[in-house]
C-alpha positions as semicolon CSV with decimal commas, in nm:
position;residue;x (nm);y (nm);z (nm)
1;X;0,577;-2,237;-1,840
2;X;0,854;-2,464;-2,035
3;X;1,101;-2,247;-1,885
4;X;1,007;-2,291;-1,538
5;X;0,984;-2,708;-1,590
6;X;1,395;-2,655;-1,740
7;X;1,445;-2,494;-1,419
8;X;1,324;-2,737;-1,171
9;X;1,461;-3,035;-1,409
10;X;1,789;-2,885;-1,333
11;X;1,716;-2,832;-0,967
12;X;1,590;-3,205;-0,953
13;X;1,977;-3,307;-1,088
14;X;2,102;-3,137;-0,815
15;X;1,854;-3,265;-0,531
16;X;1,823;-3,633;-0,616
17;X;1,896;-3,949;-0,836
18;X;1,633;-4,132;-1,048
19;X;1,626;-4,324;-1,345
20;X;1,561;-4,169;-1,650
21;X;1,262;-4,378;-1,769
22;X;1,025;-4,271;-1,512
23;X;1,131;-3,911;-1,512
24;X;1,097;-3,890;-1,851
25;X;0,751;-4,070;-1,796
26;X;0,625;-3,804;-1,522
27;X;0,725;-3,551;-1,766
28;X;0,536;-3,657;-2,083
29;X;0,222;-3,742;-1,855
30;X;0,268;-3,411;-1,697
31;X;0,271;-3,204;-2,018
32;X;-0,005;-3,469;-2,206
33;X;-0,246;-3,341;-1,916
34;X;-0,228;-3,005;-1,978
35;X;-0,354;-3,034;-2,337
36;X;-0,678;-3,164;-2,259
37;X;-0,975;-2,945;-2,191
38;X;-1,167;-3,240;-1,984
39;X;-1,113;-3,236;-1,614
40;X;-1,120;-3,615;-1,613
41;X;-0,889;-3,654;-1,874
42;X;-0,650;-3,392;-1,727
43;X;-0,687;-3,581;-1,380
44;X;-0,662;-3,907;-1,520
45;X;-0,277;-3,797;-1,683
46;X;-0,186;-3,606;-1,362
47;X;-0,267;-3,951;-1,179
48;X;-0,041;-4,126;-1,397
49;X;0,255;-3,835;-1,332
50;X;0,196;-3,909;-0,953
51;X;0,223;-4,265;-1,037
52;X;0,594;-4,230;-1,227
53;X;0,706;-3,975;-0,957
54;X;0,620;-4,199;-0,691
55;X;0,844;-4,451;-0,800
56;X;1,130;-4,216;-0,832
57;X;1,097;-4,125;-0,454
58;X;1,036;-4,479;-0,345
59;X;1,368;-4,560;-0,525
60;X;1,695;-4,698;-0,304
61;X;1,862;-4,418;-0,510
62;X;1,683;-4,115;-0,385
63;X;1,858;-3,876;-0,200
64;X;1,644;-3,605;-0,054
65;X;1,540;-3,668;0,309
66;X;1,780;-3,393;0,408
67;X;1,576;-3,152;0,173
68;X;1,248;-3,334;0,301
69;X;1,359;-3,232;0,648
70;X;1,493;-2,898;0,563
71;X;1,151;-2,818;0,425
72;X;1,322;-2,722;0,098
73;X;1,104;-2,696;-0,222
74;X;1,228;-3,017;-0,421
75;X;1,139;-3,083;-0,790
76;X;0,836;-3,336;-0,634
77;X;0,705;-3,024;-0,401
78;X;0,675;-2,806;-0,742
79;X;0,475;-3,075;-0,905
80;X;0,257;-3,088;-0,612
81;X;0,198;-2,730;-0,655
82;X;0,098;-2,731;-1,042
83;X;-0,141;-3,022;-0,919
84;X;-0,305;-2,802;-0,657
85;X;-0,585;-2,653;-0,893
86;X;-0,727;-3,026;-0,886
87;X;-0,746;-3,029;-0,538
88;X;-0,858;-3,234;-0,303
89;X;-0,800;-3,576;-0,496
90;X;-0,482;-3,538;-0,599
91;X;-0,300;-3,376;-0,297
92;X;-0,468;-3,645;-0,112
93;X;-0,284;-3,889;-0,301
94;X;0,060;-3,684;-0,244
95;X;0,003;-3,695;0,120
96;X;0,011;-4,075;0,105
97;X;0,342;-4,098;-0,039
98;X;0,553;-4,231;0,256
99;X;0,834;-3,976;0,217
100;X;0,589;-3,698;0,330
101;X;0,332;-3,931;0,501
102;X;0,610;-3,981;0,791
103;X;0,734;-3,627;0,761
104;X;0,536;-3,390;0,993
105;X;0,686;-3,089;0,857
106;X;0,651;-3,161;0,499
107;X;0,314;-3,267;0,545
108;X;0,192;-2,943;0,711
109;X;0,379;-2,789;0,411
110;X;0,133;-2,949;0,177
111;X;-0,184;-2,914;0,373
112;X;-0,116;-2,579;0,400
113;X;-0,052;-2,517;0,030
114;X;-0,353;-2,724;-0,091
115;X;-0,586;-2,485;0,149
116;X;-0,424;-2,154;0,059
117;X;-0,502;-2,198;-0,303
118;X;-0,832;-2,341;-0,316
119;X;-0,981;-2,154;-0,005
120;X;-0,801;-1,826;0,022
121;X;-0,686;-1,697;-0,300
122;X;-0,860;-1,859;-0,559
123;X;-0,614;-1,741;-0,836
124;X;-0,398;-2,037;-0,931
125;X;-0,114;-1,883;-1,122
126;X;-0,084;-1,618;-0,807
127;X;-0,096;-1,886;-0,556
128;X;0,151;-2,085;-0,725
129;X;0,412;-1,799;-0,727
130;X;0,342;-1,735;-0,384
131;X;0,372;-2,076;-0,282
132;X;0,676;-2,126;-0,458
133;X;0,844;-1,873;-0,280
134;X;0,711;-1,897;0,065
135;X;0,936;-2,136;0,242
136;X;1,309;-2,054;0,240
137;X;1,362;-2,008;0,629
138;X;1,450;-2,327;0,792
139;X;1,279;-2,286;1,093
140;X;1,038;-2,522;1,222
141;X;0,899;-2,294;1,460
142;X;0,851;-1,992;1,278
143;X;0,658;-2,203;1,015
144;X;0,447;-2,404;1,269
145;X;0,286;-2,095;1,392
146;X;0,119;-2,041;1,018
147;X;0,099;-2,443;0,865
148;X;-0,122;-2,640;1,134
149;X;-0,329;-2,323;1,211
150;X;-0,417;-2,203;0,847
151;X;-0,444;-2,585;0,739
152;X;-0,717;-2,618;0,998
153;X;-0,962;-2,396;0,816
154;X;-0,995;-2,665;0,543
155;X;-1,279;-2,893;0,642
156;X;-1,083;-3,186;0,468
157;X;-0,800;-3,182;0,718
158;X;-0,958;-3,088;1,007
159;X;-0,863;-3,376;1,227
160;X;-0,484;-3,415;1,075
161;X;-0,444;-3,030;1,152
162;X;-0,575;-3,089;1,517
163;X;-0,332;-3,390;1,565
164;X;-0,039;-3,192;1,482
165;X;-0,137;-2,929;1,695
166;X;-0,142;-3,187;1,971
167;X;0,210;-3,286;1,882
168;X;0,371;-2,908;1,933
169;X;0,515;-2,926;2,259
170;X;0,626;-2,563;2,273
171;X;0,333;-2,434;2,500
172;X;0,405;-2,079;2,339
173;X;0,364;-2,170;1,981
174;X;0,051;-2,397;2,044
175;X;-0,139;-2,118;2,222
176;X;-0,040;-1,903;1,944
177;X;-0,190;-2,143;1,687
178;X;-0,515;-2,160;1,927
179;X;-0,534;-1,781;1,962
180;X;-0,520;-1,754;1,567
181;X;-0,765;-2,011;1,503
182;X;-0,995;-1,829;1,773
183;X;-0,984;-1,516;1,622
184;X;-1,015;-1,643;1,262
185;X;-1,337;-1,820;1,365
186;X;-1,458;-1,507;1,546
187;X;-1,398;-1,333;1,188
188;X;-1,620;-1,591;1,050
189;X;-1,889;-1,548;1,284
190;X;-1,852;-1,891;1,419
191;X;-1,873;-1,752;1,773
192;X;-1,932;-2,071;1,973
193;X;-1,621;-2,243;1,766
194;X;-1,416;-1,983;1,865
195;X;-1,480;-1,982;2,243
196;X;-1,450;-2,364;2,228
197;X;-1,071;-2,274;2,082
198;X;-0,998;-2,008;2,312
199;X;-1,041;-2,223;2,613
200;X;-0,773;-2,440;2,490
201;X;-0,515;-2,152;2,519
202;X;-0,301;-2,215;2,834
203;X;-0,168;-1,870;2,876
204;X;-0,424;-1,657;3,080
205;X;-0,356;-1,331;2,942
206;X;-0,380;-1,456;2,589
207;X;-0,686;-1,657;2,689
208;X;-0,855;-1,369;2,828
209;X;-0,761;-1,129;2,551
210;X;-0,928;-1,354;2,289
211;X;-1,248;-1,378;2,560
212;X;-1,252;-0,988;2,520
213;X;-1,299;-1,010;2,153
214;X;-1,550;-1,265;2,168
215;X;-1,749;-1,087;2,434
216;X;-1,739;-0,738;2,235
217;X;-1,881;-0,957;1,906
218;X;-2,147;-1,049;2,114
219;X;-2,302;-0,764;2,182
220;X;-2,498;-0,722;1,864
221;X;-2,601;-1,091;1,920
222;X;-2,666;-1,186;2,265
223;X;-2,579;-0,925;2,524
224;X;-2,633;-1,176;2,816
225;X;-2,384;-1,407;2,672
226;X;-2,116;-1,100;2,635
227;X;-2,166;-1,103;3,011
228;X;-2,135;-1,449;3,067
229;X;-1,791;-1,445;2,857
230;X;-1,683;-1,151;3,055
231;X;-1,731;-1,330;3,406
232;X;-1,464;-1,615;3,225
233;X;-1,189;-1,317;3,309
234;X;-1,046;-1,385;3,610
235;X;-0,759;-1,120;3,594
236;X;-0,963;-0,798;3,742
237;X;-0,767;-0,515;3,515
238;X;-0,833;-0,717;3,216
239;X;-1,208;-0,770;3,310
240;X;-1,236;-0,406;3,403
241;X;-1,071;-0,316;3,086
242;X;-1,330;-0,564;2,861
243;X;-1,616;-0,381;3,036
244;X;-1,485;-0,013;2,982
245;X;-1,479;-0,082;2,610
246;X;-1,803;-0,250;2,602
247;X;-1,939;0,047;2,749
248;X;-1,755;0,289;2,508
249;X;-1,905;0,060;2,236
250;X;-2,274;0,094;2,373
251;X;-2,241;0,458;2,416
252;X;-2,136;0,477;2,050
253;X;-2,442;0,307;1,975
254;X;-2,664;0,524;2,200
255;X;-2,729;0,245;2,418
256;X;-2,665;0,446;2,732
257;X;-2,907;0,221;2,949
258;X;-2,721;-0,109;2,892
259;X;-2,386;0,076;2,922
260;X;-2,497;0,162;3,266
261;X;-2,598;-0,227;3,349
262;X;-2,230;-0,285;3,258
263;X;-2,101;-0,011;3,479
264;X;-2,232;-0,192;3,797
265;X;-1,963;-0,506;3,712
266;X;-1,663;-0,296;3,700
267;X;-1,460;-0,355;4,000
268;X;-1,176;-0,085;4,021
269;X;-1,297;0,258;4,170
270;X;-1,048;0,432;3,941
271;X;-1,188;0,234;3,628
272;X;-1,546;0,281;3,732
273;X;-1,450;0,649;3,789
274;X;-1,309;0,661;3,432
275;X;-1,636;0,485;3,286
276;X;-1,886;0,752;3,455
277;X;-1,674;1,000;3,311
278;X;-1,701;0,827;2,966
279;X;-2,090;0,834;3,029
280;X;-2,087;1,207;3,143
281;X;-1,938;1,316;2,837
282;X;-2,182;1,091;2,636
283;X;-2,484;1,312;2,771
284;X;-2,285;1,652;2,730
285;X;-2,214;1,586;2,345
286;X;-2,583;1,518;2,361
287;X;-2,679;1,833;2,533
288;X;-2,859;1,607;2,825
289;X;-2,847;1,767;3,157
290;X;-2,785;1,428;3,280
291;X;-2,400;1,534;3,211
292;X;-2,358;1,735;3,533
293;X;-2,460;1,402;3,761
294;X;-2,227;1,157;3,607
295;X;-1,931;1,430;3,560
296;X;-1,973;1,516;3,938
297;X;-2,016;1,146;4,035
298;X;-1,692;1,038;3,868
299;X;-1,501;1,337;4,010
300;X;-1,601;1,242;4,375
301;X;-1,564;0,877;4,329
302;X;-1,198;0,956;4,227
303;X;-1,181;1,226;4,485
304;X;-1,252;0,945;4,744
305;X;-0,957;0,721;4,652
306;X;-0,753;0,670;4,954
307;X;-0,404;0,567;4,769
308;X;-0,271;0,922;4,640
309;X;-0,068;0,766;4,370
310;X;-0,399;0,589;4,243
311;X;-0,606;0,871;4,294
312;X;-0,386;1,113;4,101
313;X;-0,351;0,864;3,818
314;X;-0,723;0,838;3,787
315;X;-0,754;1,228;3,788
316;X;-0,494;1,183;3,498
317;X;-0,711;0,949;3,337
318;X;-1,023;1,170;3,350
319;X;-0,815;1,451;3,237
320;X;-0,682;1,265;2,942
321;X;-1,001;1,164;2,866
322;X;-1,169;1,530;2,851
323;X;-0,868;1,628;2,632
324;X;-0,960;1,331;2,400
325;X;-1,297;1,462;2,316
326;X;-1,167;1,822;2,272
327;X;-1,258;1,944;2,610
328;X;-0,966;2,160;2,718
329;X;-1,128;2,326;3,017
330;X;-1,269;2,023;3,187
331;X;-0,931;1,848;3,120
332;X;-0,731;2,176;3,260
333;X;-0,961;2,168;3,586
334;X;-0,905;1,815;3,634
335;X;-0,525;1,848;3,600
336;X;-0,472;2,103;3,882
337;X;-0,611;1,824;4,121
338;X;-0,301;1,635;4,062
339;X;-0,034;1,637;4,329
340;X;0,202;1,383;4,245
341;X;0,496;1,542;4,040
342;X;0,570;1,237;3,791
343;X;0,168;1,204;3,689
344;X;0,168;1,576;3,672
345;X;0,454;1,591;3,395
346;X;0,295;1,330;3,221
347;X;-0,023;1,507;3,189
348;X;0,105;1,857;3,119
349;X;0,312;1,707;2,862
350;X;0,012;1,568;2,679
351;X;-0,170;1,903;2,714
352;X;0,127;2,082;2,574
353;X;0,131;1,810;2,269
354;X;-0,225;1,900;2,229
355;X;-0,202;2,259;2,209
356;X;0,142;2,241;1,956
357;X;-0,112;2,035;1,715
358;X;-0,377;2,289;1,774
359;X;-0,086;2,522;1,644
360;X;-0,121;2,722;1,945
361;X;0,228;2,756;2,030
362;X;0,267;3,011;2,313
363;X;0,002;2,785;2,511
364;X;0,171;2,465;2,443
365;X;0,519;2,655;2,571
366;X;0,350;2,749;2,872
367;X;0,201;2,374;2,973
368;X;0,568;2,231;2,850
369;X;0,696;2,469;3,108
370;X;0,453;2,347;3,364
371;X;0,563;1,997;3,257
372;X;0,934;2,088;3,293
373;X;0,893;2,215;3,634
374;X;0,691;1,890;3,750
375;X;0,965;1,691;3,639
376;X;1,251;1,872;3,804
377;X;1,031;1,859;4,088
378;X;1,063;1,455;4,114
379;X;1,253;1,361;4,391
380;X;1,407;1,031;4,265
381;X;1,696;1,117;4,079
382;X;1,653;0,852;3,825
383;X;1,267;0,906;3,774
384;X;1,392;1,276;3,705
385;X;1,647;1,201;3,494
386;X;1,404;0,951;3,277
387;X;1,123;1,238;3,286
388;X;1,362;1,497;3,144
389;X;1,497;1,252;2,909
390;X;1,131;1,155;2,778
391;X;1,091;1,586;2,742
392;X;1,415;1,611;2,561
393;X;1,246;1,352;2,313
394;X;0,950;1,538;2,267
395;X;1,098;1,894;2,207
396;X;1,290;1,729;1,916
397;X;0,986;1,573;1,783
398;X;0,841;1,918;1,807
399;X;1,134;2,087;1,606
400;X;1,212;2,273;1,957
401;X;1,590;2,196;1,951
402;X;1,723;2,446;2,150
403;X;1,454;2,378;2,408
404;X;1,563;2,040;2,411
405;X;1,944;2,126;2,460
406;X;1,836;2,311;2,733
407;X;1,672;2,056;2,910
408;X;1,942;1,793;2,803
409;X;2,207;2,021;3,015
410;X;1,988;1,949;3,332
411;X;2,023;1,575;3,341
412;X;2,246;1,428;3,588
413;X;2,281;1,056;3,494
414;X;2,503;1,024;3,150
415;X;2,288;0,716;3,056
416;X;2,023;0,913;3,035
417;X;2,180;1,168;2,816
418;X;2,273;0,916;2,502
419;X;1,932;0,853;2,336
420;X;1,889;1,244;2,318
421;X;2,226;1,269;2,160
422;X;2,150;1,034;1,930
423;X;1,852;1,215;1,817
424;X;2,009;1,554;1,788
425;X;2,283;1,390;1,589
426;X;2,037;1,243;1,327
427;X;1,813;1,564;1,357
428;X;2,112;1,782;1,226
429;X;2,249;1,533;0,976
430;X;2,126;1,692;0,673
431;X;2,229;2,077;0,793
432;X;2,499;2,081;0,991
433;X;2,756;1,795;0,977
434;X;2,969;1,945;1,269
435;X;2,682;1,978;1,489
436;X;2,644;1,573;1,415
437;X;3,000;1,471;1,490
438;X;2,981;1,658;1,803
439;X;2,668;1,482;1,930
440;X;2,802;1,155;1,826
441;X;3,115;1,211;1,998
442;X;2,939;1,270;2,326
443;X;2,750;0,929;2,322
444;X;2,886;0,725;2,572
445;X;2,709;0,390;2,552
446;X;2,899;0,219;2,214
447;X;2,603;0,018;2,103
448;X;2,390;0,364;2,103
449;X;2,663;0,520;1,907
450;X;2,676;0,262;1,646
451;X;2,330;0,248;1,577
452;X;2,341;0,626;1,574
453;X;2,629;0,635;1,304
454;X;2,411;0,396;1,071
455;X;2,122;0,621;1,063
456;X;2,326;0,921;1,018
457;X;2,514;0,706;0,732
458;X;2,179;0,691;0,556
459;X;2,043;1,016;0,608
460;X;2,362;1,174;0,461
461;X;2,405;0,888;0,175
462;X;2,365;1,135;-0,081
463;X;2,481;1,489;0,033
464;X;2,813;1,324;0,195
465;X;2,861;0,990;0,020
466;X;3,249;0,932;0,162
467;X;3,153;1,043;0,517
468;X;2,826;0,825;0,505
469;X;3,054;0,509;0,387
470;X;3,284;0,617;0,672
471;X;3,009;0,621;0,965
472;X;2,888;0,284;0,809
473;X;3,230;0,146;0,856
474;X;3,252;0,242;1,209
475;X;2,924;0,110;1,289
476;X;3,005;-0,229;1,124
477;X;3,341;-0,231;1,313
478;X;3,167;-0,159;1,678
479;X;2,935;-0,461;1,573
480;X;3,199;-0,696;1,553
481;X;3,363;-0,611;1,885
482;X;3,003;-0,594;2,024
483;X;2,795;-0,875;1,970
484;X;2,458;-0,727;2,028
485;X;2,110;-0,836;1,835
486;X;1,920;-0,486;1,844
487;X;2,253;-0,330;1,715
488;X;2,242;-0,597;1,438
489;X;1,879;-0,530;1,371
490;X;1,945;-0,154;1,326
491;X;2,197;-0,198;1,149
492;X;2,022;-0,459;0,899
493;X;1,781;-0,169;0,814
494;X;2,038;0,110;0,775
495;X;2,223;-0,141;0,517
496;X;1,926;-0,199;0,313
497;X;1,854;0,186;0,281
498;X;2,223;0,198;0,150
499;X;2,175;-0,075;-0,080
500;X;2,444;-0,270;0,087
501;X;2,298;-0,656;0,060
502;X;2,578;-0,858;0,104
503;X;2,668;-0,715;0,454
504;X;2,266;-0,713;0,535
505;X;2,256;-1,112;0,481
506;X;2,569;-1,156;0,681
507;X;2,417;-0,967;0,995
508;X;2,099;-1,144;0,934
509;X;2,225;-1,478;0,939
510;X;2,416;-1,401;1,233
511;X;2,116;-1,322;1,452
512;X;2,043;-1,646;1,633
513;X;1,744;-1,535;1,798
514;X;1,461;-1,616;1,598
515;X;1,216;-1,362;1,731
516;X;1,460;-1,094;1,653
517;X;1,531;-1,217;1,317
518;X;1,192;-1,269;1,222
519;X;1,097;-0,914;1,338
520;X;1,395;-0,776;1,119
521;X;1,272;-0,989;0,842
522;X;0,901;-0,817;0,888
523;X;1,055;-0,459;0,864
524;X;1,236;-0,570;0,588
525;X;0,919;-0,676;0,370
526;X;0,768;-0,347;0,492
527;X;1,050;-0,145;0,366
528;X;1,033;-0,321;0,046
529;X;0,654;-0,248;-0,035
530;X;0,698;0,107;0,082
531;X;1,018;0,180;-0,149
532;X;0,931;-0,071;-0,407
533;X;1,308;-0,189;-0,411
534;X;1,291;-0,490;-0,611
535;X;1,504;-0,491;-0,911
536;X;1,814;-0,390;-0,712
537;X;1,780;-0,695;-0,469
538;X;1,608;-0,919;-0,724
539;X;1,935;-1,177;-0,724
540;X;2,008;-1,154;-0,403
541;X;1,928;-1,451;-0,174
542;X;1,834;-1,217;0,107
543;X;1,504;-1,210;-0,091
544;X;1,447;-1,565;0,004
545;X;1,394;-1,430;0,356
546;X;1,172;-1,138;0,233
547;X;0,947;-1,391;0,037
548;X;0,852;-1,595;0,351
549;X;0,791;-1,283;0,494
550;X;0,575;-1,117;0,240
551;X;0,375;-1,458;0,250
552;X;0,364;-1,457;0,638
553;X;0,212;-1,121;0,650
554;X;-0,044;-1,151;0,380
555;X;-0,155;-1,497;0,509
556;X;-0,178;-1,408;0,876
557;X;-0,230;-1,026;0,916
558;X;-0,394;-0,922;0,594
559;X;-0,192;-0,635;0,589
560;X;-0,117;-0,658;0,179
561;X;-0,397;-0,645;-0,066
562;X;-0,403;-0,894;-0,367
563;X;-0,266;-0,627;-0,627
564;X;0,009;-0,569;-0,335
565;X;0,154;-0,938;-0,385
566;X;0,084;-0,931;-0,750
567;X;0,290;-0,644;-0,781
568;X;0,581;-0,764;-0,579
569;X;0,594;-1,118;-0,750
570;X;0,650;-0,938;-1,069
571;X;0,971;-0,889;-0,930
572;X;1,073;-1,248;-0,772
């Protein structure tokens, strides 16, 4: 505790000017407060601490406006976290202080941390650690997605948070917050409140996505309300997809009568035929003779679709439906109805993969050949080459390297070869570096070449460290002359694996597009969690980004357990 306090005292000297009297008084009262077991006495001394710190903040010599604007953790912020265990009385007093009261960004920060500590984690030491390490990215847009939305869930600050939501001019950010609130409330089974906030989402697709979730949740409460919410969806394909999901849920619950009722509301013929097929499969698994009627009805409804392409696409969906239910023979019967070569190549590829997964290699190869013949029969050259590229990549995943190379040689357009060459180069990195070298040299697109060399560098770092370093340097050189965010993203992850943290940070800082930067940060955090690579990067400033991401991942997506967070924080 004393060591932490000393650290922040030193930070304070670099951030603000203050009179030693007020500061010493604040420290005295703060330390005194910790010696009392009585909450009333402790609160009384913390109130005195706040009073002294308020004098410092209101002093004309205070120089912390820049730090407040940027959301930096100042000495005063540190104190706010210490007081959070006595929420809400002290936090409310903190929020009244002029420098904080007039700064929306900082006010949001305090609202968030007080809420998280009390209502979410219920673990003060852990919460304090997380929050002290959570706000290092100076990007208001990134933080605004979490701050007002999360603080909303503390009833004491509901009105304040809603006011901040209105202040956000960016529609995308505001919609994200409303979406987050709606889904959170849905998880808390506050259905009406969830629906109320979902209606505030301006972007149609996002709004209907939330409607879909709410409609499904209502199935077990009020099935009529489910239908009412489904009817709020004005985009046909989303509405039909929602109805399909509802039918599947009802079938899983053995409620076939209600499933048939919802079937009547599906507009699109191909969607309806697929839903009929679901019902037919349901009856088939129940050994109920009704399956013949519904499977036949699904088949003929599809057969009568006038548009050739739409009909073939519907048949493909039905065939995959059978395949996903291990009804291979039924799937194959439908597959031979398809005339369109592009759709045929896609379906037979899936059937082939299904057989390989069942370890029926010869049958898998047979269907892969049918898929390949269909791809080669596609009239449009771009579509044909794209299909062949896809088949090459599939063969590589299945370790059928010779077949992949044969298909590669039939591709006409060079741009469809590069990704295959890249995958082949990476595949051979551990076994035949000469082949890796040859495949890299055949790549035309300089960015793909750089990404490939970065990935190869990681793969051979232990078996050929000198060559690994050479590939990395070449890749970094290409980046210098070819600014590309996706190349940067790939290289950052390579550099992490190679423990080249300084280079990593330089490239990360050079990414100006926030969505890409945040995506990279999330991937880095996942890598840290998967590899437990904490000690090596403990003292690098890149950890500031990672800490923020770890917090972001946990608070919004709940992808980490409390044990994960505890483990991480031991190394921060």
